C-alpha positions as semicolon CSV with decimal commas, in nm:
position;residue;x (nm);y (nm);z (nm)
1;X;11,007;13,652;11,194
2;X;11,295;13,478;11,018
3;X;11,316;13,325;10,671
4;X;11,280;12,959;10,776
5;X;11,012;12,759;10,598
6;X;10,749;12,548;10,771
7;X;10,957;12,236;10,701
8;X;11,251;12,379;10,890
9;X;11,024;12,436;11,189
10;X;10,898;12,076;11,181
11;X;10,557;12,160;11,038
12;X;10,380;11,909;10,815
13;X;10,317;12,042;10,465
14;X;10,094;11,757;10,342
15;X;9,720;11,778;10,393
16;X;9,556;11,580;10,673
17;X;9,401;11,320;10,442
18;X;9,738;11,238;10,287
19;X;9,904;11,204;10,626
20;X;9,619;10,980;10,747
21;X;9,638;10,760;10,436
22;X;10,017;10,728;10,441
23;X;10,075;10,676;10,813
24;X;9,760;10,592;11,008
25;X;9,588;10,352;10,766
26;X;9,881;10,108;10,746
27;X;9,952;10,128;11,120
28;X;9,590;10,083;11,224
29;X;9,450;9,841;10,968
30;X;9,737;9,636;10,822
31;X;9,764;9,415;11,134
32;X;9,392;9,324;11,100
33;X;9,399;9,229;10,732
34;X;9,533;8,870;10,767
35;X;9,279;8,797;11,043
36;X;8,992;8,931;10,836
37;X;9,097;8,731;10,532
38;X;9,126;8,416;10,741
39;X;8,780;8,478;10,886
40;X;8,620;8,499;10,540
41;X;8,845;8,246;10,364
42;X;8,564;7,995;10,305
43;X;8,335;8,260;10,159
44;X;8,609;8,384;9,928
45;X;8,645;8,034;9,785
46;X;8,274;7,998;9,712
47;X;8,183;8,345;9,577
48;X;8,324;8,562;9,301
49;X;8,312;8,900;9,474
50;X;8,357;9,062;9,813
51;X;8,232;9,396;9,940
52;X;8,480;9,620;10,122
53;X;8,281;9,843;10,354
54;X;8,580;10,017;10,507
């Protein structure tokens, strides 16, 4: 085996949770955020808190 590191072979060095948080969360959920906020806009004007169940 040669001296190349995992990075030089294209391997990901971050843990799975970090990769998910940095890449998948924005790609999967960011497009939905404006629609969700619009759907609950009235409730946000009349209450002080909101519960995020994600």
